[in-house]
N, C-alpha and C positions, 0 to 999 in steps of 0.2 A: 350331557345330562342323560340319565338312563330312562328308558321307557319300560314297557312291560316285557320287552324282549332283550336278552343278553345284557343283564344289568351290570355284571362285573366288568365286561369290556367297556361299556359306556361310562361306568364309574371312573375307570382309568382315564378315559377321554376327557371327563370333566376336570380331573386334576391337572391334566396337561394343557387342554385347550383353553381353560379359564384360570391360569395360574394365580394372578394377582389382580387382574383388571376388574373383575366383577366385585371382588372384595373391596378394592379401592373405591369403586363407585358407590358401594354400600356404605362405606365409611364417610363418603361425601366430604372429603377434605383435599384441597389441591396441594397441600404441603404438610407432610407429617411432622417435620422437625419444628421445634419451637425454641427460639433463642431470645434472650433478653435484649440483645443488640437490635434485632430485627423487629420483634413483636412487643418489647417491653413498653414502648411509648403508648401503644394502643391498648394493651391488656393490663398494664400496671404490674404491681408486684404479685407474682404467682406463687405465694407461699403454699397454697393448697397443693399445687402441682408437685413441688419438691417433697412435701410431707407425704404425699400418697406414694411416691416412688422410693422414699428413703428407707434405709435399714441402718439404724443407729446402734452403736455399741455403747453400753453403759460401762464407764470406767470403774474399776475396783471390784468387779464381780468375778474375776478369774479364780479358778480353784487351784491354779498352779502356785508354786512358791514365789515365782517371779511373774509380774504382770506381763501379759502378752501384748506387745505393741502393734503387731501386724497380724491380722486374722484373715484367713481366706474363708469366705463364706461359700457354702455349697449352693449351687443354683437350684431353685425349687423345680421339681419335676412337674411339668404341665400335663394336665389330663389330655389324653389323645382321643379324639372324637371322630365319629363318622356321622354325617348328616343325612337325614332321610326326609323326603317330601312327597306328598301326594298331589298330583296335578289334576284337579277336577274341572276348573273353569279357566277361561282366558287363553292367552297364547303361550307358546313355548318360552318366549322371551320373558313373559310375566313370571312363569314358574322359575326360570333361571334367576331373575332378580330377587324373588322371594327367598330362594335358597342362599343366594349371595349375601342377603341381609342377615340370614340366620348365621352364616359363617362369620360375619362381622360381629354379631352379638356374642358368638362363642369365643372369639378372640378377645373381645372386651372383657369377658368373664374370666379369661386366663387359660383358655384351652388351646390346644394345637389341632387344627383341622387337618385330617389326613385324607378324607374322601367325602364325596357327596353323591347321593343317588336320588332319582325322582321316578315315581311310578305313575303311569297314566291310568286313572280309574274314574268311574262315574261318581263315586263317593268313597270315603275311607272305609276299610273293612271293620266291621263291628267287633271282631275278636282281636286281631293283631295289627290293625291300622293299615297294613299293606298286604294282607293275605298270607296264608300259611306257606305257600310255595315261595313267595318273594321273601318272607321272613327267613326261610332256610337259606336262600341265596345271600341274604344280608349277613347271615352267620358266617358264610364263607368269606365275605369281604372283611368282616371283623377279624377273622383268623389271619387272613392274608396281610392286612395292614398292621396288626398288633394293637388295635384300638381297645380302650377299656371303657368307653362310654358311647352310647348312641343317642343322638338328639333328633327328635321328630319335629317337623315344622308344622305344628298344630297343637291343640290342647287335647290330650289323650284322657280317656276315662280310666278309672282305677283298674278295671278289668283288662283294658288294652295294654296298660303298663305291665301288669303282672304276666300276661300271656306272651307278650313280645320278649320280655326278659327271660322267660322260660325257654324260648327258642334260641335267642342270640347268646345267652349265658353271660352277658355283661350288663352293667347298669344302663337303664333307659330313662331319659328325662324328656320332657316336652318343652315347647317354646315358652310356655307360661313359667315353668320352673326356672328356666334359664334367665328370663327377664327379672324374676324375683331375686335370683342370686346376684345379678348385677346391681339391683337396687340396694340389696343388703350390703354389698361392698362399698357403695358410694354414699349411702346416707350418713350425714354428719350431725345434723341437729337432733335435739331430743324428739321433736315432733316427727321429723323424717324417719327416724329409727322406729318410733311407735307405729307409724303408718305402714312401714314395710313389714314389721312384725305381725300386725293385724292381717295384712294381705297374705303372708305366708301361712298363718294359722288357718285362715279361711280355705286356702288351697290344700293344706295338709289334712284337714279334718276328715273328708271322705276317703282319703288315700292311706289311712293308717292300716297297717297289716299286723296280724297276730299269728304267732306260732309258738309251740312249746308252752311255757308257763304263761305266756300272754293270753292264752285261751282258757286257762284254768280259772275256776271260780273261787272267790274269796268267801269262806264260810264263817259264820259268826261263832259257831260252837255252842255247846250246852251251857256254858257259864256266861254267855254273852248277854243274856237277858231277853226280853220280849223283842219280837220283830227282827231277830238276827239269825233264826234257824232257816234251813233250807238253802236253795241255790242263791248265791249272791252275785255281785258284779264280776264279770271277767276283767282281767287286767286291761284289755283293750277298751272295754267300756269305761273303766276308770280314767284311762288316758283321754278319751273323748270328752268326758265330763270336765276334766281339768282344763282341757283346751278351751272348752266353751266358757268356763269361768274366767280364764285369762283373756279371752276375746272380749267378754263383757267389761272387764276391768280396763282393757286397752281402749275400748270405745269411750268409756267415761273420761279417761285421761286426754284423749284427742279432742273430745268435746270441750274440756276445760281449756286446752291450748287454743282451740278455735275462738273461745270467748276473748282471749287476749288480742288475737289478730283482729277480731271484729271491733274491739274498742279503738284500735289504731285506725281502722277504716272510718269509724264514726268521727274520729277527730279530724281526719282529712276532709270528710264531708262537711263538718261544722265550719272548717276554715275555707270551704269552697275551693279546695285544691283538686283540679281534674286528675284523673288517673289513666295511665296507658299501660296495657298488658302486652308483653311480648309472648306470643304463642307460636308453635310450629313443630315440625318434625324433629326428632332427635338428631343432633349433630348438623342441623341446618345453619348454625351460626348465630343462635340467639344470644349466647353469652358474649360472643365477639361483638355483636351489634350493641349490646348494653355497655360494654367497655368503651366502644368507639363513641357512643353518645354521651356517656356520663363519666368515663374514667373510673368505673367501679372496681376494677381489679379482680373481677370474678374469674374463677378457674376456667381456662380454655384448653381443651385437650382433644386430640384426634381419637375419640372413642364415643360409642353410643352411650347416652345417659351419663355423661361425665359429671353434670351438675343436676342435683335433685331438689335441693332446698331453694324455695323462692327468695329472690333478692329484690328489695325495693330501694330505689335510689331517687334522689331529688334532681330534677332537671329544669331547664328554662328554655322557653321558645325564643326565636329570634326577636319577637316583639316584646320580650321581657316577662311573659306570663310564666308562673311556676306550675309545674305538674310533677306527678310521680311516675316513674317508669319501673315496672315489675317484670322480672324474668321468671318464667314458670317452667315446670318440668316438661321435658320433651315428650312428644307422642310418637307412636309407631303403629304400623298396621297390626290389627288383631291385638290391640292392647288388652291385657287380661282384665276382665271385669272386676276381679278382686282389687286390682290396683286403682281402677277408676273409682271404686267405692271408697277405698281406704284414703285416697288422695283427694277426695271430693272437696274437703275443706280448703286444701291448698289451691285446687283448681277454681275455687270461688273467686280468686283474684281476677280471673278472666271475666266471670259473669258480673262482677261489681265494677268493672272498669268502664270508662267513658269511650275508650277507643281500643281496638285490638290491632297490633302490628303482627300480621300473620306472615312469619318468615318461612320462605321455601328455598330449597337449594336449587339454583338455576343450573348447576352442573350435573345434577342427578339424571340418570337415564330416563326416569319417568316422574317428573315433578308434579304432573297432574294427579297422580296417585297419592303423592304426599299431601297435596291440598285436600283431597277427598277424605283421607284418613283423619287429618286434624279436624276438619269440619264435622266429622261424625262425632268426635269426642266433645267438641264445643257444643254440639247439639245436645249431647247427653247431660252436660252440666247446665243447660238452660241459658246459654249466652248468645242465642241466635239473633237477638234484637240489638246487640252492641255493634256499632259501625266498625267496619274492617278495612284496613289498608293491607294489600298483599305486597310484601317486601321481598323481591326476588334477589336473594343474596348470592355471593360468589359470581358476580357478573363478569369479573376479570377472567374466570376460568370456564365460563359457560359458552355454549354454542350460540352465536348471534341469531341463528334462525330459531332456536328454542326460546331465546329472550323475546324475539319479535312475536312469536306465537303466544307466549304467556301474556305479554303486554296487550295484545289484541283481544284475548279472551277475557282477561281480568280487567274490568273497566277502571277500578280504583287500585292501581298498582304502580310500582316504581322499581327499577333495577338498580341495585347498589352493590358495593363491595366493602364489607367491614374491614377487610385486610388492607386495601389500598386507600379507602376513604372516598371512593368514587360515588358521586351523587348523594353524599351524606347531607350536604347543605340543602339540597332539594327535598330530601326526606324531612328534615327539620321544618322547612317551610310548609310542607304538606301536613305535618302534625299540627302546626300552628293553625292552619286553616280548618282542619277537621275537628279540633277540640271544641267542645261546647262553649259558646261565648255568653257573657252576662246579658241579661234580657233588657235592662233599663239603662238608657243613656241620659246622663244628668250633668248639669253644670252647677258648680257650687263654689262659693268664696269662703274657705275654711279659715277661721282665725288661727294665728300661730299658737295660741294656747291649746288648740285641739289637734296637735300633730299626729295623734294616734289614728285619727280618721284618714289623714293623708297616707299614713303607712298602710292602713287596711285597704285603701283604694289601690295601692301598688301591689299588694300581695293577693287580694281577693278579686280585683277587677282588672280592667284594661284601660290604662291611662291614654287618652287621645291627645291631650295637651295639658301643660302645666305652666303657670306663670306666677311669679312671686311679686305681689303688690304691697303697698303700704298697709292695707287693711288685713292682708292674709294671703293664703295660697289659692289662686283661682284655678280650679280643676275642671276639666271636661273629661268625664270618664264614662265607661260602660260597666255597670256593676249589677249585682244581684239585688232582689227586692229588699232584703233585710238591710243591706248597707245603704241602699237608696233612701230608705226611711230615715236612717240616721243622718244622712247628708241633706235631707229635705229642708230643715230649718235654715240652712245656709245658702240656699239658692238665691240668685239675685232678685227673683220675683218676690219671694217671701220677705227678703230683707227690705225691699222697697215698700 
């Protein structure tokens, strides 16, 4: 990693001293390859995976006289990037891990990382993020490596973006723009695409630039009528107004979609079905755990933010109680506030749940930092009162000493492996114990003509014992107050 001295030499040292190790740690996956023979039973049919990587040829669209049966496709040219970070707090290892995570984000977005540099400063430079002298040295690194993009590990102001681009003479983006680009690539549902579009417009609005005709004013002219003479809007002002109008329209659409999801939540509440939300750092193994617990077949990929759209599946505890399991969008350090705001309706799955499975990657170099980053977002969406179980995933690839440390610090925690199935049964038993239980215990002799009450007792309550007698079904159950009132006429005491 480079400090404030000799950045070009230290930049080369970064590329050679940390070739793939740090990026592999940032990607947080012990095995990159996925195969149906090995992983199919756990993850189900991975149609999304093949669709995302597919390049299909449409038959009959050839302009040749004879149809071409074999076509050689050109490989897309990846953007070549140099990473830049400013180390203000923490240790050198923390700074290395942060830039390694940025490299993993860049590779997920489809870029080729050529080099990475870090500057030690008290705070980022207000003008060029890294200072004018270091910006000139960064320009030399860009020329030497042949890069066409610079990615900064932080959120840059519009002025910093413009001035740094003027020095390095190539495109400059920040961490926020990179994450938004990944979200735009991976969003599939209508709501997910709308949320990403809203976040991108919020980010873009203060960063619009104008030059040439973009700064010329639109005049009404002498024949335009009243209130059209004099200086009108510039083109850039018109663009900003249109973006604001689109943002307002997008917010209305997301609010309408939120209503549909809220109706589903109310239906689950009406049926007294407990809900469990899986939350955690991106690529910690949330989708793998969902597949292991329910066989959902959700996309599993060695990439950050591989799945964005929330998935809700029905599950059953070892004691037979039904509950829903929801997979949520992954979190990351310094998650852009635009995304938190745009995805707030999706993240409400966490706040409305009865239990949170907080998944953390046990094989990551700093799992405690992952825990802190996720809990910060959980606090932002108002879910601090929801009970939490810390699920330390990838226990088969983790350091045993790290597992012991996490299990000792986190009182309600369990180490599992979604890949091998280690301790999954213990996790299911823990979920069974932590889910809220019905408050009323009652014994009732239900006539066979009222079989719906017995069915409700099984779906909404917890059946302790069940016996079929000549008069009807003798139940001893733990149920909610509403169902207890319906069963009250059939209690042995009232029957006597």
